[in-house]
C-alpha positions as CSV (number, residue, x, y, z in Angstrom):
1,M,65.2,78.6,1.8
2,Y,65.7,75.4,3.7
3,W,67.0,75.0,7.3
4,M,67.3,72.2,9.8
5,N,66.0,71.9,13.4
6,N,67.9,70.4,16.3
7,R,66.4,66.9,15.8
8,Q,67.5,66.8,12.1
9,I,71.0,67.9,13.1
10,E,71.0,65.1,15.7
11,I,70.0,62.6,12.9
12,V,73.0,63.7,10.8
13,Y,75.3,63.2,13.8
14,I,73.9,59.7,14.4
15,I,74.5,58.7,10.8
16,L,78.0,60.2,10.9
17,E,78.7,58.0,14.0
18,H,77.8,54.9,11.9
19,P,79.9,55.0,8.7
20,K,78.7,51.6,7.6
21,G,75.1,52.7,7.9
22,I,72.2,52.6,10.4
23,T,68.6,51.7,9.8
24,G,65.7,54.2,10.2
25,S,64.1,52.0,12.9
26,K,67.2,52.3,15.1
27,I,67.4,56.0,14.6
28,S,63.7,56.4,15.4
29,K,64.1,54.4,18.7
30,E,67.1,56.5,19.7
31,I,65.3,59.8,19.4
32,E,61.8,58.5,20.0
33,V,60.0,59.5,16.8
34,T,58.4,57.4,14.0
35,T,60.3,56.0,11.0
36,R,58.1,58.2,8.9
37,T,59.4,61.2,10.7
38,I,62.9,60.0,10.0
39,R,62.2,59.7,6.3
40,N,60.7,63.2,6.1
41,D,63.6,64.6,8.1
42,V,66.2,62.9,5.9
43,S,64.5,64.4,2.9
44,S,64.7,67.9,4.5
45,I,68.3,67.4,5.4
46,N,69.3,66.5,1.9
47,S,67.7,69.7,0.7
48,V,70.2,71.5,2.9
49,L,73.2,69.3,2.1
50,K,72.7,70.1,-1.7
51,K,74.5,73.3,-0.9
52,I,77.8,71.4,-0.6
53,G,77.0,68.8,-3.2
54,C,76.4,66.0,-0.7
55,S,73.5,63.9,0.5
56,I,72.4,61.1,2.8
57,H,72.0,57.8,0.9
58,S,69.9,54.7,1.8
59,D,69.4,51.2,0.8
60,K,67.7,48.1,2.3
61,Q,70.9,46.5,3.5
62,R,72.8,49.4,5.1
63,G,70.0,51.7,6.0
64,Y,71.0,55.4,6.0
65,F,74.7,56.3,5.3
66,I,77.0,59.0,3.9
67,L,79.5,58.2,1.2
68,E,83.1,58.0,2.4
69,D,84.2,60.8,0.0
70,D,81.5,63.1,1.5
71,F,82.1,62.2,5.2
72,Y,84.4,65.0,6.2
73,A,82.6,67.6,4.1
74,V,79.3,66.8,5.8
75,R,80.8,66.7,9.3
76,N,82.4,70.1,8.9
77,F,79.4,71.6,7.3
78,I,77.0,70.3,10.0
79,K,79.2,71.6,12.8
80,Q,79.3,75.1,11.3
81,Y,75.6,75.0,10.5
82,H,74.7,74.0,14.0
83,Y,76.8,76.9,15.4
84,E,75.2,79.5,13.1
85,N,71.6,78.3,12.9
86,N,70.8,76.6,16.2
87,K,67.1,77.0,16.8
88,K,65.5,76.6,20.2
89,I,63.0,74.0,19.0
90,A,62.1,71.0,21.2
91,N,64.2,68.2,19.8
92,N,63.7,65.3,22.2
93,P,60.6,63.7,23.8
94,T,61.0,65.4,27.2
95,E,61.4,68.9,25.7
96,R,58.4,68.3,23.4
97,R,56.2,67.3,26.4
98,Y,57.2,70.4,28.3
99,Y,56.4,72.5,25.2
100,I,53.0,70.9,24.9
101,L,52.2,71.5,28.5
102,G,53.3,75.1,28.2
103,Q,51.1,75.6,25.2
104,L,48.1,74.0,26.8
105,V,48.4,76.2,29.9
106,L,48.6,79.2,27.7
107,K,45.9,78.3,25.1
108,E,43.8,75.7,27.0
109,S,43.2,73.8,23.8
110,I,45.2,73.2,20.7
111,L,45.0,71.0,17.5
112,I,47.4,68.0,17.5
113,Y,48.1,68.9,13.8
114,T,49.3,72.3,14.9
115,L,51.6,70.8,17.5
116,A,53.0,68.5,14.9
117,E,53.7,71.4,12.6
118,E,55.3,73.5,15.3
119,L,57.5,70.6,16.5
120,Y,58.4,69.1,13.1
121,V,57.2,65.6,14.0
122,S,54.3,63.4,12.9
123,E,50.9,63.6,14.6
124,Q,51.5,60.0,15.8
125,T,54.5,61.2,17.7
126,I,52.5,64.0,19.3
127,Y,49.9,61.4,20.3
128,K,52.6,59.4,22.1
129,D,54.0,62.5,23.7
130,I,50.6,63.5,25.1
131,K,49.9,60.1,26.5
132,K,53.3,60.1,28.2
133,L,52.7,63.6,29.5
134,M,49.3,62.6,30.9
135,Q,50.8,59.6,32.6
136,T,53.6,61.5,34.2
137,L,51.4,64.3,35.5
138,K,49.0,61.8,37.0
139,E,51.5,59.5,38.6
140,K,54.1,62.1,39.8
141,Y,51.9,65.2,40.5
142,Y,48.4,63.8,40.9
143,F,47.3,66.1,38.1
144,N,44.6,64.7,35.8
145,H,43.2,67.6,33.8
146,I,44.3,66.9,30.3
147,S,42.1,65.3,27.7
148,F,42.2,64.8,23.9
149,S,39.7,63.7,21.3
150,N,38.9,64.4,17.7
151,G,42.4,65.7,17.0
152,M,42.2,68.2,19.8
153,V,44.0,68.2,23.2
154,A,42.7,70.4,26.0
155,L,43.6,71.4,29.6
156,Q,40.9,72.6,32.0
157,A,42.1,73.0,35.6
158,P,41.6,75.4,38.5
159,E,44.2,78.1,38.6
160,M,45.5,77.1,42.0
161,E,46.2,73.5,40.8
162,L,48.0,75.0,37.7
163,R,50.3,77.2,39.8
164,I,51.0,74.4,42.2
165,L,51.9,72.1,39.2
166,F,54.3,74.8,37.9
167,Y,55.9,75.3,41.3
168,R,56.5,71.5,41.7
169,V,57.8,71.0,38.1
170,I,60.2,74.0,38.6
171,K,61.5,72.6,41.8
172,D,62.0,69.1,40.4
173,E,63.7,70.3,37.3
174,I,66.2,72.6,39.0
175,Y,66.9,70.2,41.8
176,L,67.6,67.5,39.2
177,K,69.9,69.6,37.0
178,N,71.1,72.2,39.5
179,S,71.1,74.8,36.7
180,F,69.6,78.2,36.4
181,I,69.2,78.0,32.6
182,N,67.1,74.9,32.0
183,S,66.0,73.7,28.5
184,N,62.9,72.0,29.7
185,L,61.7,75.0,31.6
186,Y,62.5,77.1,28.6
187,Q,60.1,74.9,26.5
188,L,57.5,75.2,29.3
189,T,57.6,79.0,29.3
190,Q,58.8,79.7,25.8
191,E,56.0,82.2,25.0
192,Y,57.1,84.6,27.8
193,Y,60.6,83.4,28.6
194,S,63.0,86.3,29.3
195,L,66.5,85.6,30.5
196,Q,66.9,89.3,31.3
197,K,63.9,89.2,33.6
198,L,65.1,86.0,35.3
199,Q,68.5,87.7,35.9
200,Y,66.7,90.7,37.3
201,I,64.7,88.6,39.8
202,K,67.8,86.7,40.7
203,E,69.7,89.9,41.5
204,K,66.8,91.1,43.7
205,V,66.7,87.8,45.6
206,C,70.5,87.8,46.2
207,L,70.5,91.4,47.3
208,F,67.7,90.8,49.8
209,C,69.5,87.8,51.3
210,Q,72.7,89.8,51.7
211,E,71.0,92.7,53.3
212,N,69.1,90.4,55.8
213,D,71.9,87.9,56.5
214,I,70.0,85.0,55.0
215,Y,71.8,82.1,53.5
216,L,70.2,80.2,50.6
217,N,72.0,77.8,48.3
218,D,72.0,78.3,44.6
219,R,69.2,75.7,43.9
220,V,66.8,77.4,46.3
221,I,67.5,80.8,44.7
222,F,67.0,79.4,41.2
223,V,63.6,77.9,42.2
224,I,62.5,81.1,43.9
225,V,63.4,83.1,40.8
226,W,61.4,80.8,38.4
227,M,58.4,80.6,40.8
228,S,58.3,84.4,41.0
229,L,58.4,84.7,37.2
230,I,55.5,82.2,36.7
231,T,53.5,83.9,39.4
232,A,53.9,87.3,37.8
233,V,53.0,85.9,34.3
234,R,49.8,84.3,35.7
235,I,48.8,87.5,37.4
236,E,49.5,89.6,34.3
237,S,47.3,87.1,32.4
238,K,44.4,87.9,34.8
239,K,44.3,84.4,36.1
240,L,42.7,84.6,39.5
241,L,42.9,82.1,42.3
242,E,39.5,80.6,43.2
243,K,40.1,79.5,46.8
244,K,41.2,81.5,49.8
245,V,44.8,80.9,50.7
246,E,46.1,81.4,54.2
247,V,49.8,81.7,55.0
248,F,51.2,78.5,56.2
249,Y,53.6,79.9,58.9
250,E,54.3,83.5,59.8
251,N,57.7,84.2,58.5
252,P,58.4,88.0,58.4
253,A,61.6,87.7,56.4
254,L,60.1,85.5,53.7
255,H,56.9,87.6,53.6
256,Q,59.0,90.7,53.1
257,M,61.0,89.1,50.3
258,V,57.9,88.0,48.4
259,T,56.3,91.4,48.8
260,N,59.4,93.1,47.4
261,L,59.7,90.7,44.5
262,L,56.0,91.1,43.4
263,N,56.4,94.9,43.8
264,D,59.6,94.9,41.7
265,L,57.8,93.0,39.0
266,H,55.1,95.6,38.9
267,V,52.1,93.3,39.1
268,S,48.7,93.9,40.8
269,Y,48.8,90.9,43.1
270,S,46.3,89.8,45.7
271,S,47.0,88.5,49.2
272,M,46.1,85.0,47.9
273,D,48.8,85.3,45.2
274,Q,51.3,86.4,47.8
275,N,50.4,83.7,50.3
276,L,50.4,80.8,47.8
277,L,53.9,81.8,46.5
278,Q,55.2,82.3,50.1
279,N,53.8,78.9,51.2
280,Y,55.7,77.1,48.5
281,M,58.9,79.0,49.0
282,E,58.5,77.9,52.7
283,T,58.7,74.3,51.6
284,L,62.2,74.9,50.1
285,G,63.6,75.2,53.6
286,F,63.6,79.0,53.9
287,E,64.8,79.6,57.5
288,T,62.2,80.9,59.9
289,D,62.5,82.3,63.4
290,K,59.0,81.2,64.4
291,D,59.5,79.6,67.8
292,D,56.0,78.0,67.8
293,Y,56.8,76.1,64.7
294,Q,60.0,74.7,66.1
295,L,58.2,73.8,69.3
296,E,55.4,72.0,67.5
297,T,57.9,70.0,65.4
298,D,59.9,69.2,68.5
299,S,56.7,67.9,70.1
300,I,55.9,65.7,67.2
301,I,59.5,64.3,67.1
302,A,59.4,63.6,70.8
303,E,56.1,61.7,70.5
304,F,57.5,59.7,67.6
305,F,60.7,58.8,69.5
306,K,58.6,57.9,72.5
307,Q,56.4,55.5,70.6
308,V,59.5,53.9,68.9
309,K,61.0,53.4,72.4
310,V,57.7,52.0,73.9
311,K,56.9,49.6,71.0
312,Y,60.3,48.5,69.8
313,N,62.6,49.4,72.7
314,Y,64.8,51.5,70.3
315,D,66.2,54.7,71.6
316,F,66.4,56.9,68.4
317,K,68.0,59.7,70.5
318,S,71.1,57.6,71.1
319,V,72.4,58.6,67.6
320,P,72.2,62.5,67.8
321,S,73.3,63.1,64.2
322,L,70.6,60.9,62.7
323,C,68.1,62.4,65.1
324,D,68.9,65.9,63.9
325,N,68.7,64.9,60.2
326,F,65.4,63.1,60.8
327,K,64.0,66.3,62.4
328,C,65.1,68.5,59.6
329,H,63.5,66.2,57.0
330,L,60.3,65.9,59.0
331,Q,60.0,69.7,59.4
332,L,59.8,70.1,55.6
333,A,57.6,67.0,55.2
334,I,55.1,68.6,57.6
335,K,55.1,71.8,55.5
336,R,54.5,69.9,52.3
337,L,51.7,67.9,54.0
338,V,49.8,70.9,55.0
339,M,50.3,72.5,51.6
340,N,49.1,69.3,49.8
341,Y,52.5,69.1,48.2
342,Q,54.2,65.8,49.0
343,L,57.3,64.3,47.4
344,V,57.1,61.3,45.1
345,N,59.4,58.4,45.4
346,P,59.4,56.1,42.4
347,L,61.2,53.4,44.4
348,V,58.7,53.3,47.3
349,D,57.4,49.8,46.4
350,D,61.0,48.5,46.2
351,F,61.9,50.1,49.5
352,K,58.9,48.6,51.2
353,L,59.7,45.2,49.9
354,K,63.4,45.4,50.8
355,Y,63.2,47.2,54.1
356,P,59.7,46.4,55.5
357,F,60.7,46.7,59.2
358,A,62.2,50.2,58.8
359,F,59.2,51.3,56.8
360,E,56.8,49.9,59.5
361,I,58.6,51.8,62.3
362,S,58.4,55.0,60.2
363,M,54.6,54.5,59.9
364,L,54.3,55.4,63.6
365,I,54.6,59.0,62.5
366,V,51.3,58.8,60.5
367,P,48.7,58.7,63.3
368,I,50.7,61.4,65.2
369,L,50.5,63.8,62.2
370,Y,46.9,62.8,61.6
371,D,45.9,63.7,65.2
372,R,47.6,67.2,64.7
373,Y,46.5,68.1,61.2
374,G,43.8,65.6,60.1
375,L,45.9,64.7,57.1
376,Y,47.6,61.5,56.1
377,L,51.3,61.6,55.1
378,N,51.7,59.6,51.9
379,E,53.8,56.5,51.6
380,D,56.4,58.2,49.4
381,E,57.1,60.7,52.2
382,V,57.1,57.9,54.8
383,S,59.7,56.0,52.7
384,F,62.1,59.0,52.8
385,L,61.8,59.1,56.6
386,S,62.4,55.4,56.6
387,L,65.9,56.0,55.3
388,Y,66.9,57.6,58.6
389,V,65.3,54.7,60.5
390,L,67.2,52.2,58.3
391,M,70.4,54.0,59.1
392,F,69.6,53.8,62.8
393,L,68.9,50.1,62.6
394,N,72.2,49.6,60.8
395,V,74.1,51.6,63.5
396,K,72.3,49.6,66.2
397,N,73.3,46.3,64.7
398,T,77.0,47.2,64.6
399,K,79.6,44.5,64.7
400,V,80.9,42.9,67.9
401,N,84.2,44.4,69.0
402,V,86.7,41.5,69.6
403,L,90.0,41.7,71.4
404,L,92.5,38.9,70.6
405,V,94.9,37.8,73.4
406,N,97.8,35.6,72.8
407,S,100.3,33.9,75.1
408,L,101.4,31.1,72.8
409,Q,102.9,31.5,69.4
410,K,101.7,34.5,67.6
411,S,101.2,32.4,64.5
412,F,98.3,30.6,66.2
413,I,96.4,33.8,67.1
414,N,97.0,35.0,63.5
415,F,95.3,31.8,62.4
416,I,92.3,32.5,64.7
417,K,92.2,36.0,63.3
418,S,92.1,34.7,59.7
419,W,89.4,32.2,60.6
420,L,87.2,34.9,62.3
421,D,87.6,37.1,59.2
422,L,86.5,34.3,57.0
423,E,83.6,33.0,59.0
424,Y,82.3,36.2,60.8
425,K,83.4,39.1,58.6
426,E,79.9,40.7,58.7
427,Y,79.5,40.4,62.4
428,I,82.9,40.8,64.1
429,Q,85.4,43.7,64.3
430,I,88.8,42.9,65.6
431,V,89.9,46.0,67.5
432,A,93.4,44.8,68.5
433,T,95.7,41.8,69.1
434,T,97.7,41.9,72.3
435,P,99.9,39.9,74.6
436,L,98.4,38.7,77.8
437,Y,100.4,41.1,80.0
438,R,98.9,44.1,78.1
439,L,95.3,43.0,78.4
440,S,94.3,45.5,81.1
441,K,95.7,48.5,79.2
442,E,94.1,47.4,75.9
443,L,90.7,47.1,77.6
444,E,91.1,50.7,78.8
445,K,92.0,51.9,75.2
446,H,89.2,50.1,73.3
447,P,85.5,49.4,73.7
448,V,85.5,45.6,73.8
449,D,82.4,43.3,73.6
450,L,84.3,40.0,73.6
451,I,87.8,38.7,74.4
452,I,89.1,35.6,72.5
453,S,92.2,34.2,74.1
454,D,94.4,31.2,73.6
455,T,95.0,30.9,77.4
456,V,93.0,31.0,80.6
457,L,92.2,34.5,81.8
458,D,91.8,36.1,85.2
459,V,88.3,35.3,86.5
460,S,88.0,38.9,87.7
461,I,87.7,40.3,84.2
462,Q,84.2,41.6,83.6
463,T,84.3,41.4,79.8
464,P,82.9,38.1,78.3
465,Y,85.6,35.9,76.9
466,L,86.1,32.7,74.9
467,I,89.1,30.4,75.3
468,M,90.4,29.0,72.0
469,N,93.7,27.1,72.4
470,H,93.0,24.6,69.7
471,L,91.6,24.6,66.2
472,P,88.0,26.0,66.3
473,G,85.2,23.5,66.1
474,L,81.4,23.3,66.4
475,Q,81.5,24.2,70.1
476,E,83.3,27.5,69.5
477,K,81.2,28.3,66.5
478,E,78.0,27.7,68.5
479,Y,79.2,30.0,71.2
480,L,80.0,32.8,68.8
481,N,76.7,32.4,67.0
482,N,74.8,32.7,70.3
483,F,76.9,35.6,71.5
484,I,76.5,37.6,68.3
485,F,72.8,37.1,67.7
486,N,71.8,37.4,71.4
487,R,73.8,40.7,71.7
488,A,72.1,42.1,68.6
489,D,68.7,41.2,70.1
490,F,68.1,38.4,67.7
491,F,66.0,35.5,69.0
492,S,65.8,32.1,67.5
493,G,63.6,32.3,64.3
494,I,61.7,29.2,65.5
495,Q,61.0,30.7,68.9
496,V,59.6,33.8,67.3
497,F,57.6,31.8,64.8
498,K,56.0,29.6,67.5
499,K,55.2,32.7,69.6
500,V,53.1,34.5,67.0
501,F,51.8,31.6,64.8
502,N,49.1,29.2,66.0
503,R,47.4,26.4,64.2
504,K,44.0,27.6,65.4
505,N,44.7,30.9,63.7
506,V,44.9,29.4,60.2
507,L,41.7,30.1,58.3
508,F,40.7,28.6,54.9
509,V,37.9,30.5,53.0
510,N,36.1,28.9,50.0
511,E,33.5,31.6,49.3
512,N,33.4,35.1,47.8
513,L,33.6,37.8,50.5
514,D,34.2,41.5,50.6
515,F,37.4,42.5,52.4
516,T,35.6,43.7,55.6
517,D,33.7,40.4,56.1
518,L,36.9,38.5,55.5
519,M,38.8,40.6,58.1
520,K,35.9,40.1,60.6
521,R,36.4,36.3,60.4
522,C,40.1,36.7,61.1
523,A,39.4,39.1,64.0
524,D,37.0,36.6,65.5
525,H,39.7,34.0,65.5
526,L,42.2,36.4,67.1
527,V,39.6,37.1,69.9
528,V,39.1,33.4,70.6
529,Q,42.8,32.9,70.9
530,G,43.2,35.8,73.3
531,N,45.2,38.1,70.9
532,I,42.6,40.9,70.9
533,Q,39.7,41.8,73.1
534,E,37.2,43.2,70.7
535,A,36.8,42.3,67.0
536,D,34.8,45.2,65.6
537,S,37.2,48.0,66.6
538,F,40.2,46.0,65.4
539,V,38.5,45.6,62.0
540,D,37.6,49.3,61.9
541,Y,41.2,50.3,62.5
542,L,42.5,47.7,60.0
543,I,40.1,48.9,57.3
544,S,41.0,52.5,57.9
545,R,44.7,51.7,57.4
546,E,44.1,49.7,54.3
547,M,42.1,52.4,52.6
548,V,45.0,54.9,53.0
549,Y,48.1,52.7,53.2
550,S,47.8,49.4,51.3
551,T,49.4,46.4,52.9
552,H,49.5,44.5,49.7
553,I,53.1,43.1,49.3
554,C,53.0,41.2,45.9
555,N,51.5,38.1,44.3
556,S,48.1,38.9,45.9
557,C,49.6,38.5,49.4
558,F,48.6,41.0,52.1
559,M,49.8,41.8,55.6
560,P,46.8,43.7,57.0
561,H,47.2,45.3,60.5
562,P,46.0,48.5,62.2
563,L,48.4,51.4,62.6
564,I,47.4,51.3,66.3
565,A,49.0,48.4,68.2
566,D,46.9,47.5,71.2
567,A,46.6,43.7,71.2
568,C,46.6,41.8,74.4
569,M,49.1,39.3,73.0
570,S,50.8,39.4,69.6
571,G,49.6,36.9,67.1
572,I,49.0,36.3,63.4
573,C,45.9,34.9,61.7
574,I,46.8,33.3,58.4
575,V,43.9,33.4,55.9
576,I,44.0,31.4,52.6
577,Q,41.2,32.8,50.4
578,K,40.2,30.3,47.7
579,G,37.2,32.2,46.8
580,K,37.3,35.8,45.6
581,T,38.0,39.0,47.6
582,M,39.1,42.3,46.1
583,V,41.0,45.0,47.9
584,N,41.4,48.3,46.0
585,N,41.1,46.5,42.7
586,T,43.7,43.9,43.8
587,L,42.9,40.2,44.2
588,F,43.4,38.9,47.8
589,K,44.7,35.4,47.9
590,V,46.8,35.0,51.1
591,G,46.8,37.2,54.1
592,F,48.8,37.5,57.4
593,V,46.6,39.5,59.7
594,L,48.8,41.0,62.5
595,A,47.6,41.8,66.0
596,L,50.5,43.5,67.7
597,E,51.1,44.4,71.3
598,P,51.9,48.0,72.2
599,R,55.4,46.8,73.1
600,L,57.1,43.9,71.4
601,D,59.4,41.6,73.4
602,Y,61.0,40.0,70.4
603,N,62.7,41.0,67.2
604,M,59.8,41.9,65.0
605,S,62.0,42.5,62.0
606,Y,62.3,38.7,61.7
607,I,58.5,38.4,61.3
608,Y,58.4,41.1,58.6
609,E,61.3,39.4,56.8
610,L,59.6,36.0,56.9
611,I,56.2,37.3,55.6
612,Y,57.8,39.3,52.8
613,K,59.9,36.4,51.8
614,I,56.8,34.2,51.5
615,A,54.9,36.9,49.6
616,S,57.8,37.4,47.1
617,S,57.6,33.7,45.9
618,E,54.8,33.0,43.5
619,K,55.3,29.3,43.9
620,T,55.0,29.6,47.7
621,I,51.7,31.4,47.4
622,E,50.4,28.8,44.9
623,F,51.4,26.0,47.2
624,L,49.6,27.6,50.2
625,L,46.5,27.9,48.1
626,S,46.7,24.2,47.3
627,L,46.5,23.2,51.0
628,D,43.4,22.3,53.0
629,D,44.9,21.4,56.4
630,E,45.8,23.9,59.1
631,A,48.6,21.8,60.6
632,E,50.2,21.1,57.1
633,C,50.1,24.9,56.4
634,L,51.8,25.8,59.6
635,E,54.4,23.0,59.2
636,Y,55.2,24.3,55.7
637,L,55.7,27.9,57.0
638,E,57.8,26.7,59.9
639,N,60.1,24.9,57.4
640,I,60.6,28.2,55.7
641,A,61.3,29.9,59.0
642,Q,63.8,27.2,59.9
643,V,65.6,27.7,56.5
644,M,65.8,31.4,57.1
645,C,67.1,30.9,60.6
646,D,69.8,28.5,59.4
647,N,70.9,30.9,56.7
648,N,71.2,33.7,59.3
649,L,73.4,31.5,61.5
650,N,75.6,30.0,58.8
């Protein structure tokens, strides 16, 4: 008796969608299997379609197709067949990878041939699936315990790492799809999947929350249910945790819920089983009444805000809503940090490249957390915190509120309004247009940064104003440019450039050096120029940062600098390496070594923007490497700075 799996049903649907025909290679790309698998599947499909006197045809020109006379018969048959015989077999690459992982966890090793037979695909497809699975686990979960050779794939990992992997996969899947019934998790747990047991655990969790006045959203409840099921299965399989697990934070309500769940599942659990499960449930945001934890987080937040204020003169607390959201995110980030479970951001490199200043401000949290816990927060977590910093910077750099005052014809002030909207739409917000006699009342009604009037105003008015009683020209435009950018704490790009760049801090290197020796040469230059007092400690801090948080931007261009800013005077040493230096397996060609004061008295975002713009241009890097003269190098960079400055003002 013949039957079809889900993938074969999908192939029929694809062919039905292409009445004129579709090639096997196109079908194979769409469902990610080999053309050989497609040929075998079509053969199996035709064995089933014989029941209704139809078949899938093929030729070299059209590929696979169904005769017009058979089209509706095949379509109706396949719909009915799908309804009556739908098998829960992995029928796409993602489901196959989850199935393979589940089988490996259960059996520890398995023949690739066996997996191919079970999943109705070729061994070549299984090889591709395993490679992709290994890559995903390594990059996303830092899990590197799968190997395969001689037709066998195996998994050997400590039990704690396996459970943590399951917990993280469960959370990611449910948070992504926001669904209790998840096809990928089904494939992962197929051997012991029980919808009845999942519903039973869910009822217990909901009942506990109701009885204890605890609010959890659906996603958190779903994750708790699946985590509890996995834990119970591993305990029943006599899989013991190798390391001692201490509870992360005392949380009586969560502790009681975990105890109740494990008891209701009738498993002989240890305190380590209970603590590990509780710790990971804690990372979901389960509310706690632990005052000490709140106080500790508040202390960390206060120190971070203090350092941002001291170094950049930004008052984060001036935007309470962002402050509260930042605090909530950091609380969970700290929990994940201590549990060695940190989020992964696939866009972290793009974020660093696009918003370097927001990311650098967020990096101030790293030494604070390291001092408390002796652990480094990864760049992925820092990038998520940077989102709140970015929002703060956007709020800080709000538009200039302008009040328009007219005493002449209203058509003239409307012209000025149109001109402002055309030239300064990104920087100016017109709050109102008013006759001269209502000026005082309008100033009481609106927060106004600048008044633009077509007539002379009373000199007693405290708000800055600009008289425009003729067509705007260069003088008016210059005034507005200066007002807008001075108010937003923007300094002239050239002023900033000349303050931190110095011809004597341009270093050309023509020999092979390791990274430490190269940085020592740069530090010696910074000492001579009075930027730092002592070279060795500067290099030690710089190397420590580089080993944990790479400052590589792109195109072999780096921006090395310590996390601790204690320079006597801010400055940058430009190093052009024509020899060979490797940093964490990356070639070092051009570097901008930053020595930063504890408090910056200029807009540092401009410097980061300039360096990142230079690094992002491969031609610019190549040109810098072709130079041999310090003055020529500095002149070239100053030209780039001038262009950037002009673009900002025009």
